[in-house]
C-alpha positions as CSV (number, residue, x, y, z in Angstrom):
1,M,31.4,-2.0,-4.6
2,E,28.5,0.2,-3.4
3,K,26.8,-0.9,-0.2
4,L,23.0,-1.1,-0.5
5,N,20.6,-0.7,2.3
6,K,18.2,-3.6,2.8
7,P,14.6,-2.6,2.0
8,T,12.6,-3.1,5.2
9,P,9.1,-2.2,6.3
10,R,8.7,1.2,7.8
11,S,5.9,2.9,9.7
12,F,4.7,6.4,8.9
13,P,1.8,8.7,9.7
14,C,-0.6,9.0,6.8
15,H,-2.5,12.3,7.0
16,D,-4.8,11.5,4.0
17,F,-6.4,8.2,5.1
18,T,-9.9,8.5,3.7
19,T,-13.0,6.6,4.9
20,E,-15.9,5.5,2.7
21,D,-17.8,8.7,3.6
22,G,-14.9,10.9,2.4
23,S,-13.7,12.0,5.8
24,K,-9.9,12.3,6.3
25,H,-8.0,11.0,9.3
26,T,-4.4,10.7,10.4
27,V,-3.4,7.0,10.9
28,T,-0.3,5.0,11.2
29,V,0.6,2.9,8.1
30,V,3.3,0.4,7.4
31,L,4.9,0.5,4.0
32,A,6.5,-2.8,3.2
33,P,8.5,-4.1,0.2
34,I,6.6,-6.8,-1.6
35,S,8.6,-7.3,-4.7
36,L,12.2,-6.9,-5.9
37,K,13.2,-6.9,-9.5
38,L,16.6,-6.2,-11.2
39,E,15.9,-4.3,-14.4
40,D,18.6,-2.7,-16.6
41,G,21.1,-2.8,-13.6
42,A,18.7,-1.0,-11.3
43,L,16.8,-2.5,-8.4
44,K,13.1,-1.9,-8.7
45,I,11.2,-2.2,-5.4
46,G,7.4,-2.7,-5.2
47,W,5.8,-1.3,-2.0
48,A,2.5,-2.0,-0.3
49,C,0.6,-0.1,2.4
50,S,-1.0,-1.8,5.4
51,R,-4.1,0.3,5.1
52,A,-4.5,0.1,1.3
53,P,-7.6,-2.2,1.4
54,Y,-9.5,0.2,3.6
55,C,-8.5,3.6,2.2
56,H,-10.7,5.5,-0.3
57,D,-8.2,8.3,-1.2
58,I,-8.4,8.4,-5.0
59,Y,-5.1,10.2,-5.2
60,C,-3.1,7.6,-3.2
61,R,-1.0,5.2,-5.3
62,Y,-1.5,2.4,-2.7
63,S,-5.2,2.7,-2.1
64,H,-7.0,-0.5,-3.3
65,K,-10.4,1.2,-3.1
66,A,-9.2,3.9,-5.5
67,Q,-7.7,1.3,-7.8
68,L,-10.9,-0.7,-7.7
69,K,-12.9,2.4,-8.8
70,Q,-10.5,2.7,-11.7
71,G,-10.7,-1.0,-12.6
72,K,-7.1,-1.7,-11.8
73,V,-7.7,-4.4,-9.1
74,E,-10.5,-6.7,-8.2
75,E,-12.5,-6.5,-4.9
76,Y,-10.7,-8.1,-2.0
77,T,-12.6,-10.4,0.3
78,Y,-11.3,-11.5,3.7
79,E,-12.4,-14.8,5.1
80,V,-11.6,-15.8,8.7
81,E,-12.1,-19.4,9.8
82,V,-13.6,-19.6,13.2
83,R,-13.0,-22.7,15.2
């Protein structure tokens, strides 16, 4: 039986993080597995990026802002309860 490595979050430099004004920066991101699905004998892993809600890179598969512009996701709102 083949041994599988457990999918775990990993940190990487992202050299294409794009701000709202279009400027690019290098930032550290965490890519984390968010879904696992067994399909036709193959394990499919869905990944998410920690900076996805804030990145405007239209070519990045993880960028929520880019997906929002393409109509693939809805706008995210973050609420914080202050006590």
